[in-house]
N, C-alpha and C positions, 0 to 999 in steps of 0.2 A: 505493499498497498503505501502509495507515494506522502512524502515528510506534510504536504498542505492538507493535503483531505484526512491522517491522521490527525493534523492541530485541529481541523475544523469539525471534527467528529468531538476530541474532549471539549471542544468551545462550545459545543452545541446545548450541555447544561445551560451554562450561562446564558450564552443567548437568548434561550426558551426562557429564562428568570426574568431578564431584559423585558422581554417581546412581552411579558405576562405579565409581569410589576407597575412598567412602566411607560409600555406602547398601552396596553390596553388595559391598564388601573386593576387589573386581581387583585384583590386582596390576598397578603400572603400563605393563607388556612386552605384558599383554594389553587393557591399556584405550586406553591414547595413542593402538595402530594405529588404533583403531574410531573415536575423538575427531577424527583428523587427516584423514580418511574422510568423516566428516559435515562436517567445516570445510570443506574441499574442494569438497565437492557444495555445499555453502552458497553458497560464493563464485562456481563457476562456473554456477548455476542460479537463483540469489534476487539476487546481486549481481552478476551477469552479464562476472563477471571471463573475459579471454580465456584459457583453457589457457594460454599462451605464460606469462603474467602469475603463474599458479597454480605452474607449473614452474619459473620463474625463484625465488620466493619459495622454494619449497621448496630446490632448491639452495644459496638463499641461509643457510637454517638449518641444512643441514647444514654450512658452512663454521664458520659460527659454532658449530654441536656438535664442531667438531675442535677451537675455541679450548676450548672448555669442559672436553673431556675432556682436552686439553693440564693443564689446571689440577690436573685430577682426579688424573691419573699423577702429576704431580710431587709433590701432595700426600702421595699413596699409598707411594711412591717414597721419598720422606724420613722418612715412618714406618716402612718394613722397615730402612731402611740404618742405624736408632739402633736398631733390634729385634735386627739381627744384628751390632750394635758393641759394645755394652751400653749402650748409651746410656738405651735406655726403664729399664734394669732402676735408672741414675742418678738421673733424674729421677722415677721412682717414689718412691725412697727419700727424696730430696728434699722433694716433696709432702706423705712422710709424717712428716718434720721439722720443715715448717709448723705443721699439723696434720692430725691423721689423720682428721679429721671431712670424710668427703664431700659434706658439704653448703657447708662452707668452701671444700674443693677445686673443687667444682662454680662456685661465683662467682670464683674465682680465673682458673679457667683459661676455663670458658666467658662469664663475662660482659666480665672484664677485658682479659686475653689478649686474646679473641674481637674487641671493641671496638678493639683496638689492630690488630690482621691488618685489620678491614676499614677501617680512618681509610687505612691501607696501599695495602691492593688491593683491598677492594670485591670487587661480583661474586660472590660467596657463596663466597669465597674460607674467613672464618671456620670456617663449618659444616666445610670439606673438611680445616682443619687442626686445630682443638679438639676436634672428634669424636671423631679415631682416636685422639689425645691422651687423652682421658679414656679412651677400651677402654683405652689401651694399662697406664692406672695403673687399672684392674679395674674402670671401670664397664663395667655390660652397655649393646651397642650401640645398644639402643633408645635408652635413657634418654642416651646420649650426643649422639646424632642430635637429640632433642628439644631437649636445651640449645642444641646448633647453631644449632637453628632460631629459638631463641626468642630469641638474642643478636641476628637479623638484624632488630632493630627499630629502636634508637635510633641507632645508632654509623652508620645506613646512608643516613639522607641528609649525610654527610658522608662516606661512604667511597670509595676510592680518590682522596683528597686532595682530597676535594669533586665530585667528577666530575659526578653528579647534579644538583649546583646550576649550576656553571662550565659544563658544558655541557649536560645533561638542561633546565634552565630557559632558559638562554639560547636553544639551539637551538629551544625547544619553544615560546618569545612571539616574536612580528614584532616584535623586537628595534628595527629602523630607524623603525618608525612608531612605538614607544610611545616612544621617542627624541628622536623628532622633536618629538611631543606635552610631553614631560617639559620638553624645550629650550624650549618655548615659553613655560612655565612656571616657569622659573628655575632648575628642578633639572637631574638628566641619568639616563643610565640606569643608569652606576654605583652611583648613589645608590638607586636605586629597587633594584636588585638586591642592594645589603645591607641594606634595610629586610626583603627577602624573607627573607635570611639570619639574620637577629636575629629575624624573630618563629619560623623554624625554629628556630633553638637555644634560646631562650626556651620556647618549649608543649612541643620535646623534653624538656627538660630539664625541667618539671614531669612531666608524663607517666610519662616514662622511667623514674626514681629507683626505682621500684617491682618493674621487671623483676627483679633480683635476688632479691628476695623470690616473686616469681610463680614463678620458676624453680625456687626450691629447694623453695616447697610441690607445685608439681607431681610433683619428683623423690622426694620423700617421700609423697606421696599416691598415686604408679602404682608406685612403684619399693621401698619400705620394706616392714619385714616387715609392721608396721602396718596399712600401707595407710593412714597419719594425715595430715592437712594440719596435725596441732597439731605435729607435729615438724618442721614445714618453720617453722611460725610460731613455735618457740623462737631460731629466729635471726633474728627480725626485727632487733634493734638493729646488727647487724653487719652484716646484707643491707643496712638503708635505710644505715648509715655506706657500704657500696659502690657502693650506687649513686650518693649524694652526690660520692663521691671522684671519680666518672668524671664525672657531669652539673655540678658546679659547675664546672672548670676546662672542660669543654666550650665550656658557655654564656658567660663570659666573654671564650673564643678566638673565637666566633662574631661575638658583638657586635662587640669591638672589633678582630678580627686578620681574619675572613673566612672562604669556607667552606674554604680548605683544609685546616687543621689543625686543628678542633675533637674529632673523633676520635682522631686521634695522641695530642694534646698529654691528652687528657681520658685515654687510656687507658695512655699513658705515667706521668701523675701518681696515677692509679686504683692503678697496678702497684704504684708503688714506696708508696704512703699501706699499700696495705687487703695485705702480704704483709708488710711491716714488723711491723700490728697485731695479725696474724694469729701471726707470731711469739712476740708477748707477753703472746699473749692476750687481747687488747682486745674487749670485748665479746665473745667467745667464746663459746659456751655450755660449762658445766662437763663436760656429759653429751655424750659423745662419739655420734656416728648413725654407721652403715655397714649398708651392704646384706646381704642373708642369704649367705649360704656360694654361688657359683657353682654347686653341684649342686643350688641348688632354685629356681632361676631356671625360668623356662617358657622353652621351645625360641627362640616366636615375642623373645624379648630377645636372642636370643644373633645375629651378624654372625658373616662367613666370616672376616674379622680379627681374632681373639679374640686376644690375646697371650697366648699359652703360657710367661711367662717362666722357669718352670723346665725346659722344654725347648730352649731357645735355646743357641745354639754359645757356650763359655765363653771369654773374652777375659779381659784384665790388666781389672781394674776401673779406671774413668777417673770424676774426678770431677766434680762437681754442677755447677763452671761449663762444662766440656767439654763435658758433656752438654745444657747448654744453647744454648752458642754458637753450632751450625745456626740455633736456631731465632730469635735475638740478629740472626745474618746474614740471614736471610730480611727480619725487618722494616728490619735498615740497609737492604738495597738496594733493597725495596720501596721506602722513603722517600727514598732520592739519585735512585732511576730518577725516582719523581715529582715531588722539587722539586725538581733540577738542570736545565734543558731540554737542556745539552750532552749528559749522559749519555745523559736520556729520548730525544733526539733520536739519539744512536748504534746505541742499543737497538730503537728503532723503523724504521730505516733497513732493517732484517732484514727485508723483509715479502713477502707472498706477497697481489695482491691483484686482487679479481673485479670489474671495474667492470663496470656496467652490464648485468650477467647474462639471457642470451638475449639483449639488444638492450633489457630493461624499463628504460630509462629512470628511475634514480632508486635500482633494487634492486640492492646492491651490498654486497662484504663482503669481509676482510682478515682476512688469518692473520701475528700477529707472533708467532713465538716464542719471542724474546729478552724483548721487553715484557712478554707477560704474565707474570703469576704462574708460569705453569707453569715459565717458563725458566729463574727464578730461583731454584726449588727443587731443579730437575733441577742446576741450576750449585753450591746450595747442599752437593746430596746428592756431588757429587763432589769439595768442596772437606771433606766428613767424611770421606772416604774414607783421607786424609791425616791429619786432625786427633785422627783416632779410633785411625791406625793399623791399617786395615782389609785385610782379606784379598779378593785379587778375587776368590777364590769366595765371598764372603758379597755380593758387590754381585751378583754375576750369580744368586744366590739372589733378591735382593730386587728386583730386576728381573723374574725370573719372578710372583714370585706378584704382585706390580705391576701386571703385563700382564692376567692372570687374571682378578682383581679389574676391571677395568677392563671388559674383552668386556661384563660384563652391563651396565654403568650403559651403554656405547655404543647398544645395541639401543633401548633406552624413549627415549632421548634424539635418535635416529634420526627420532623419530615426533613430538615433544613439542618440540622448537624450529621446524622447517617450519608444523607449526601454529601457532605462532607467529605467523609470519611472513604467511601470509596473512591471518590477521586485520589486523595491521599495515596492510598492503599491499593491503588490500581494497577503500581510497578509489577506487583509477582503477578505472573500470567503466563496460561502456557503459549500467549502469542512472542513472545520473547520481547515485548513493547516497555520502550520505558512507560512511567509515570503519564496518568491523561497532565497534569500540571507539568511537568519537562518536556513532553511532546509539544505543548503550545507552545512556552518559552522558546523551545530549541529551534523549531522553526524561525519563530520571528527574529530570532539574532543571528541565523544563520541567511536570513534575506537582508537585510542591512548591512553587516558588515562595520566599518566603521565610526559609523553613527551609533552604532549602539549606546557607548553613556550617554545618549541624550535618552534614550528608550528603555534603559535597565530599572530606572523606577517604577516604571509603567509595568513592568513583568514584578515586580517587588506588590507593587499596587492588584494588581491581577491574583496572587497567592492568598492577597489577606481578604481580596474580595472572595475569593473561594470559604478557606477557613474562617475569616472573622476573629483572625490573630496576627499582629504580627508576626511573633512569635514563632507559631507554627509555618507562616509566608518563609521566614528566614529559614528555617531548619528545611522544606520544602527545595528552597531556591538557591542556598549562598553556594554552595558547591560548581552548582552550577554557574552561576555569576563570576564566579573566579577562575572556572574553565575557560570562561570568553574570554577573559581580562586577558591571561595567560596567551591565548593562541594572540589575542588582536595585540599582546606586549605593550600593554597599558597597565597601570595602577592596578593592581586586583585589590588593596585594602581601598582606593578608592570605591569601585566599581560595588564594592561587597558594603559598604556604607551606604551606598545612593540606594540599593536594594533595601536595606532597616529602612531606611526614609521612608522611599514607594512604599514599602508597607504602614509602616505606619498612618501616609495618607489613604492607602485604602479602604481604613479603619471607616472613613465616611461613609462608604458607600458600601460595606458590608453589613448583608441583607440582615444573617441573623443577630447582627448588632442594632440594628433597626430595630428589629422584632424584640428583641432583650430593652429597647429604650422604653419604644412605644407602651410596652406592658406596664411598665411603671408610673404610667400618667393613665391609662387604660386607653389605648388610642390604636388596639388594632385592627386591623382592615385596612389603613392609609399611609402605608409602607413605600409605597411607589409615590408618593408625592412627597415624603421626605426624601427619597430617592436624586427623585426629580431636581430637587434643591441642592441637592448635596452632591451632585454629581461635576459642578463646575467648580468647587473650591478643590476638587480632588485633580481635575482638570491643570488647575493653578499650580496646583503644589506638584505634581508628577512633571509638568515643561519645566516649572522653573529652579527642581531641584536636577534636571537632566542639563538645561542651560548652564549652571553652574560647574556641573561637574566635568560639561565639553570643556570649559572654559580653565576650569583647575587642570587637565590632564595634557591637553593639545596646545594651549594657550599659557598656563603658567609651569607645565612641564611638572608637575606635584610628582612627587615617586611614594615608596616604600620601601621597606627592611629586603624585601626579595629582590623589587628591578633594584635599587643603591647599592645593592652587594655582588648582584650578577656581574 
């Protein structure tokens, strides 16, 4: 079979998902079962995967789905708990005191708080936490999910305390062979990995600084009374300040400290700087911007988890500090569990392991209820009951509401994640074909030659679109990107770095990330509307990254330990 034909067949499930979700505007609960069965059919009859391997991949996906739903449940439950404790009322009032301008609120919560949460936990958690918080303070559900998805870009490469680099790139490259080559040239694997990390941090900072401005402009264009880009552009000085408040400490941390903490420290420093600036009105537009009255909002903007604060049970008012404390605890516990091996190890010791599912070697999955962000979120919920002096019946109501929202998300993810696992596991087959993602990427690379660095981020984004994970994209495609760079005689560290950056940007259009974020605000069925909006920022991100890579490689002549020593 011709490589082009093979690549098209491998791409056809993704194409079908795009046509159904974006073109025909099907809800994901209708589209993704169809896409799953097409993927399974191609795996069985074109790639000649065994039925046992397809079933094992499906079961693996179901176990992963449990972990995703656990995170969603924890995020929704924390929000509903704060709703019934009176915490949401205090948080909403607190943001009004910082600035009543919705553009400023979007930057502080969506961008900076989201970046911090991404650095602490990764794996789509920022949207699951930030989106419902934005809804709680009066944003339309559709706008909240859009903002939550856009933040899944710049901070993602160093999300979950550097997991996409430390695990994704480390596991995705043949570190033993490359390490031996580096040692023979007087360098080391650690030095090479740090060069990749530095490249990722610097390019992300260059490309990502304008993301807060993009977020605000899309907010005012699609959700404002006047449907105006201009209203978003009015916040340009503050938005760029907020972008730099995150990306400058982010870049320095990546270059000098390594991959664990750029997003964490960038988020913390940025939050401190920007909230202080907003309180004093620094660079804040004089004219406040707000949405139209909610009664005027189209029904498609609305989710089923809208915060009707005037209908909530009355509790004794709580301070803004106590209201925010649960979110502070979430961040602190996430950091402690990821930074201190003893704490993380104790939490990881509670694990359900599925090894070699159905006897298929290498197809495994596990569920870590305490270590996953869902476990931390639920633990904080229990602490919040005491911190806010809640009644048990209020917690019961919060659990009930959260469980009902979860049921809708579960059905879609039951098909989406298994579909992804079939794609990833298709490399073991009777036809002796590479896995479907590798077949797609190889055909693209072979077709473009020396222009490849411009397109390398798009390959990474494609991997993340399929898997919904920067880490998984890096694991699937880093070695391939390394091989293309080697054959072209260009910097392997730069090409692998833009793979990681493109994979971060791809999270903005990853289907099951959109589904997971939508579920937290009860917005299932309108995933296509989100994807149509996040597509263009993703295009910006990968093209700008590719352009920077082309300039770095062919104009500036950047090198790395392998090239420099050869």
